[in-house]
C-alpha positions as CSV (number, residue, x, y, z in Angstrom):
1,M,-5.2,-55.6,41.7
2,T,-2.9,-58.6,41.7
3,N,-0.9,-59.6,38.4
4,L,-3.2,-62.4,37.8
5,D,-6.0,-60.3,37.9
6,R,-4.5,-57.7,35.5
7,L,-3.3,-60.6,33.1
8,K,-6.9,-61.9,33.1
9,K,-8.3,-58.4,32.5
10,N,-6.1,-57.8,29.8
11,T,-6.7,-61.2,27.9
12,R,-10.3,-60.3,28.0
13,K,-9.9,-56.9,26.4
14,A,-7.6,-58.7,23.8
15,L,-10.1,-61.4,22.9
16,R,-12.6,-58.5,22.6
17,S,-10.3,-56.4,20.4
18,A,-9.6,-59.3,18.3
19,E,-13.3,-60.1,17.9
20,R,-13.9,-56.5,16.4
21,T,-10.4,-56.5,14.4
22,L,-11.6,-59.8,12.9
23,K,-14.9,-58.5,11.8
24,A,-13.6,-54.9,10.5
25,A,-10.8,-57.1,8.3
26,A,-13.8,-59.0,6.6
27,R,-14.9,-55.6,5.2
28,G,-10.9,-54.5,4.7
29,D,-11.1,-52.1,7.6
30,R,-9.3,-51.7,10.7
31,K,-11.0,-51.5,14.1
32,D,-10.1,-47.9,14.5
33,A,-10.5,-47.1,10.7
34,H,-12.1,-47.8,7.6
35,R,-10.2,-48.1,4.1
36,A,-10.2,-44.8,2.0
37,D,-10.4,-44.2,-1.6
38,A,-7.1,-42.3,-2.7
39,P,-5.5,-41.1,-6.0
40,A,-3.3,-43.8,-7.7
41,L,-0.1,-41.6,-6.9
42,Q,-0.8,-41.8,-3.0
43,T,-1.7,-45.5,-3.3
44,I,1.9,-46.4,-5.0
45,M,3.6,-44.1,-2.8
46,A,2.5,-46.3,0.3
47,Y,4.4,-49.1,-1.5
48,L,7.5,-47.0,-3.0
49,F,8.1,-45.3,0.5
50,P,6.7,-47.8,3.0
51,K,8.2,-45.9,6.1
52,R,6.4,-42.7,7.5
53,T,9.6,-41.2,8.5
54,D,10.7,-41.2,4.8
55,N,7.9,-39.0,3.9
56,E,8.0,-36.2,6.5
57,V,7.3,-32.7,5.5
58,Y,7.9,-30.1,7.8
59,L,5.9,-26.7,8.0
60,N,7.2,-23.7,10.3
61,D,5.0,-20.9,10.6
62,S,4.1,-17.6,12.9
63,I,0.7,-17.1,13.8
64,D,-1.0,-13.8,14.7
65,A,-2.6,-14.5,18.1
66,T,-3.3,-11.1,19.0
67,E,-7.0,-11.2,18.7
68,L,-7.0,-14.5,20.5
69,V,-5.0,-13.0,23.4
70,R,-7.4,-10.2,23.6
71,W,-10.4,-12.7,23.4
72,M,-9.0,-14.9,26.3
73,E,-8.4,-11.9,28.7
74,Q,-12.1,-11.1,28.6
75,R,-13.2,-14.8,28.9
76,N,-10.8,-15.4,31.8
77,E,-11.6,-12.1,33.8
78,G,-12.8,-13.0,37.4
79,R,-11.9,-16.7,37.0
80,A,-9.8,-18.4,39.5
81,K,-6.4,-19.4,37.7
82,E,-7.0,-23.2,37.9
83,D,-10.2,-22.5,35.9
84,R,-8.8,-20.1,33.2
85,L,-8.4,-20.9,29.3
86,T,-5.0,-20.9,28.1
87,I,-3.2,-20.9,24.9
88,F,-3.0,-24.6,24.8
89,H,-6.7,-25.0,25.2
90,C,-7.3,-22.9,22.4
91,V,-4.8,-24.7,20.0
92,V,-6.0,-28.0,20.8
93,C,-9.8,-27.0,20.1
94,G,-8.4,-25.2,16.8
95,L,-6.6,-28.4,15.6
96,A,-9.8,-30.5,16.3
97,R,-12.0,-28.4,14.4
98,M,-9.4,-28.0,11.5
99,V,-9.5,-32.0,11.4
100,K,-13.3,-31.9,11.7
101,E,-13.5,-29.8,8.4
102,R,-10.3,-31.3,6.4
103,P,-10.8,-34.9,6.8
104,Y,-7.7,-36.0,5.0
105,L,-5.7,-35.2,7.9
106,N,-7.2,-37.8,10.0
107,R,-5.9,-40.4,7.5
108,F,-2.9,-42.5,7.8
109,I,-0.9,-45.3,6.4
110,Q,-0.2,-48.8,7.4
111,G,0.6,-52.2,6.0
112,W,0.9,-50.3,2.6
113,R,-2.9,-49.1,2.9
114,I,-4.8,-45.9,3.4
115,Y,-6.9,-45.6,6.2
116,E,-9.3,-42.7,7.5
117,R,-9.8,-42.9,11.2
118,N,-13.4,-43.5,12.9
119,E,-12.9,-40.5,15.4
120,I,-10.5,-37.4,15.9
121,S,-7.9,-38.0,18.6
122,I,-5.1,-35.4,19.9
123,S,-2.6,-36.7,22.5
124,F,0.0,-34.9,24.4
125,V,2.5,-35.5,27.2
126,V,1.8,-34.4,30.7
127,K,4.8,-33.9,32.9
128,R,4.1,-34.6,36.4
129,R,6.5,-32.3,37.8
130,F,8.4,-29.4,36.1
131,A,11.7,-31.1,37.7
132,D,14.6,-33.1,35.9
133,G,13.7,-36.8,35.9
134,A,10.1,-36.7,36.8
135,E,7.6,-38.9,34.9
136,E,5.6,-38.1,32.0
137,H,1.8,-39.5,31.6
138,L,0.5,-40.0,27.9
139,M,-2.9,-38.2,27.5
140,V,-5.3,-38.8,24.9
141,L,-8.3,-36.4,24.0
142,V,-11.2,-37.8,22.1
143,P,-13.4,-34.4,21.0
144,K,-16.7,-35.0,20.3
145,D,-19.2,-33.1,17.9
146,D,-20.8,-31.1,20.8
147,D,-17.4,-30.0,22.3
148,D,-16.2,-26.3,22.3
149,V,-13.0,-24.8,23.8
150,E,-14.8,-24.6,27.3
151,S,-15.4,-28.4,27.4
152,I,-12.2,-29.2,25.8
153,G,-10.2,-26.9,28.2
154,K,-12.4,-28.5,31.3
155,K,-11.0,-32.0,30.2
156,I,-7.5,-31.1,29.8
157,R,-7.5,-29.3,33.1
158,G,-9.2,-32.2,34.8
159,E,-6.9,-34.9,33.2
160,V,-3.6,-32.9,34.2
161,K,-4.7,-32.4,37.8
162,E,-5.5,-36.2,38.2
163,T,-2.0,-36.8,36.7
164,R,-0.1,-34.7,39.2
165,K,-1.8,-36.2,42.0
166,S,0.8,-39.1,41.7
167,E,4.4,-39.2,41.1
168,T,4.1,-42.6,39.1
169,A,2.2,-44.4,36.6
170,T,-1.7,-45.2,37.8
171,G,-3.0,-47.4,34.8
172,G,-3.5,-47.3,31.1
173,I,-0.6,-47.2,28.5
174,D,1.7,-45.8,31.2
175,E,1.4,-49.1,33.4
176,V,1.6,-51.1,30.5
177,L,5.1,-49.7,29.4
178,E,6.4,-49.8,32.9
179,T,5.6,-53.8,32.8
180,F,7.2,-54.2,29.4
181,A,10.2,-52.4,30.5
182,K,10.8,-54.7,33.5
183,L,11.2,-57.6,30.9
184,P,14.9,-58.8,30.4
185,R,16.3,-58.0,27.1
186,P,16.1,-61.6,25.5
187,I,12.4,-61.6,26.3
188,L,11.6,-57.9,25.4
189,A,13.0,-57.9,21.8
190,P,11.0,-60.7,20.5
191,V,8.1,-59.5,22.4
192,V,8.5,-56.0,20.6
193,G,9.1,-57.6,17.3
194,V,5.7,-59.6,17.7
195,I,3.7,-55.9,18.6
196,R,5.6,-54.4,15.5
197,T,4.1,-57.2,13.3
198,L,0.5,-57.0,14.7
199,D,0.8,-53.0,14.1
200,F,1.6,-53.7,10.5
201,F,-1.6,-55.6,10.1
202,G,-3.7,-53.6,12.5
203,L,-4.1,-56.6,15.0
204,N,-2.6,-54.7,18.2
205,P,-5.3,-55.4,21.2
206,D,-6.8,-52.4,22.8
207,F,-4.7,-52.4,25.8
208,L,-1.5,-51.8,23.7
209,T,-3.1,-49.0,21.7
210,D,-5.8,-47.1,23.9
211,G,-4.0,-43.9,25.2
212,D,-0.9,-44.4,23.1
213,P,-0.3,-41.0,21.3
214,D,1.4,-43.1,18.5
215,Y,-2.0,-44.0,17.3
216,T,-3.5,-40.6,17.4
217,T,-4.5,-37.9,14.7
218,I,-2.2,-35.3,16.0
219,L,0.6,-35.5,18.6
220,T,1.3,-32.1,19.9
221,S,4.0,-30.9,22.4
222,N,3.2,-27.5,24.3
223,L,6.8,-26.2,24.2
224,G,5.3,-23.0,25.4
225,S,4.7,-24.2,28.8
226,I,8.6,-24.6,29.2
227,K,9.3,-21.4,27.5
228,T,10.7,-23.0,24.3
229,P,10.1,-22.0,20.6
230,A,8.6,-24.5,18.2
231,V,11.0,-27.1,17.1
232,Y,11.0,-29.9,14.4
233,H,10.0,-33.2,15.5
234,H,10.1,-36.6,13.8
235,L,6.9,-39.0,13.3
236,N,7.1,-42.6,14.3
237,N,7.0,-45.5,11.8
238,Y,5.1,-47.4,14.6
239,G,1.6,-46.6,15.1
240,T,-0.7,-44.7,12.9
241,N,0.2,-41.0,14.1
242,S,0.5,-38.9,10.7
243,I,1.1,-35.3,12.3
244,M,3.1,-34.0,14.8
245,V,2.7,-30.2,16.1
246,T,4.8,-28.5,18.3
247,V,3.6,-25.1,20.0
248,G,6.1,-22.5,20.9
249,T,6.1,-19.7,23.2
250,L,3.8,-16.9,22.9
251,H,5.9,-13.6,22.4
252,K,5.7,-10.1,20.8
253,E,7.0,-9.6,17.2
254,E,6.7,-6.6,14.5
255,L,4.4,-7.7,11.7
256,L,3.8,-6.0,8.5
257,M,-0.2,-5.3,8.2
258,P,-2.7,-5.5,5.4
259,D,-2.6,-1.6,5.2
260,G,1.3,-1.9,4.9
261,T,1.8,-0.3,8.4
262,K,3.8,-2.1,11.2
263,E,2.3,-3.1,14.4
264,I,3.8,-5.2,17.4
265,R,1.7,-8.3,17.7
266,D,1.2,-11.2,19.9
267,V,2.5,-14.1,18.0
268,I,2.9,-17.9,18.2
269,D,5.4,-20.2,16.3
270,F,4.0,-23.4,15.2
271,G,5.8,-26.4,13.9
272,A,4.2,-29.3,11.9
273,T,5.6,-32.5,10.9
274,L,3.3,-34.4,8.3
275,D,3.1,-37.6,6.4
276,E,3.1,-36.3,2.8
277,R,1.4,-39.2,1.3
278,I,-2.0,-38.8,3.2
279,A,-2.8,-35.4,1.3
280,D,-1.0,-32.9,-0.9
281,G,0.7,-29.5,-0.6
282,F,-2.4,-27.6,-1.5
283,Y,-4.3,-29.5,0.9
284,F,-2.0,-28.9,3.8
285,A,-1.5,-25.0,3.0
286,R,-5.6,-24.7,3.0
287,S,-5.7,-26.6,6.5
288,L,-3.1,-24.1,7.8
289,K,-5.2,-21.0,6.4
290,L,-8.4,-22.4,8.5
291,I,-6.0,-22.3,11.6
292,R,-5.1,-18.7,10.9
293,H,-8.7,-17.7,10.3
294,I,-9.7,-19.4,13.9
295,F,-7.1,-17.4,15.7
296,A,-8.3,-14.1,14.1
297,H,-11.7,-15.0,14.9
298,P,-11.3,-16.8,18.1
299,E,-15.4,-16.4,18.9
300,M,-15.5,-19.6,16.4
301,L,-13.9,-21.8,19.5
302,D,-17.1,-21.2,21.0
303,R,-19.1,-22.9,18.6
304,P,-19.5,-26.8,18.5
305,L,-17.0,-28.9,16.5
306,G,-19.6,-30.3,14.6
307,E,-21.0,-27.2,13.1
308,Q,-19.2,-26.2,10.2
309,S,-17.2,-22.7,10.4
310,G,-18.4,-21.3,7.0
311,F,-14.8,-20.7,6.2
312,E,-14.2,-19.7,2.5
313,Y,-11.0,-21.2,1.2
314,E,-9.3,-19.0,-1.4
């Protein structure tokens, strides 16, 4: 495809995107979300503290994954290595279920307004090779109501496999970023300024937002894949992403059990940075309880996301 062909293609995409955006704007919505009703405090906070990075809440927790590990070992028995479920597949499925049942987590604030996304999206970075200087690929997963851990794992494995076939960008947002990066500084600076203005009003065209993790419900970082503990990761003011989750290395740890005894258990560390304006601490805490429940009852991962878990929040 020539540069002229790409320009024509992107122009058509931009026109279609603008048409959808104008229709949504007439309703007070965006093309990717609808206006959400919110308490007065949250509405005013969007004006008093307009930057997402000024409203970060960081949660760090260790979750008992012993039952999940046992369940995974049974599921993976007899499977080829490339077809096995991993901790990360289960985490992504668990996060998707959490957002499905806790819709406030699918909200964001942009342009001083509170919106709720039309769909759930979870993004992460795929390293093309585990080597210094190797390029990264941005992946976005949009789970559907009929998805479960098997279908989600299959999608992730397929995307990762396809990504690592090439050492360089093969299209999508990666290619757009490479194109912009080649622009000289006097041109790039004002172009980025226009993009940030469009972002404020929700008017950025699809070719700039599709596949961009800054426009997803949850941005995850699988630090366990590089044997690193969960760490704090900031949010970004650009885009609409309100939740950043880091997943640490699976490790052994002595835990105090409900009956007062101590056991060596399999544990995963989680770090989560959230925009406190989308919900209150009580809502976040109950959402974390759901993740704990899923890890303690991993058979829930086999159920379609559209099916309620039945978990009773105490």
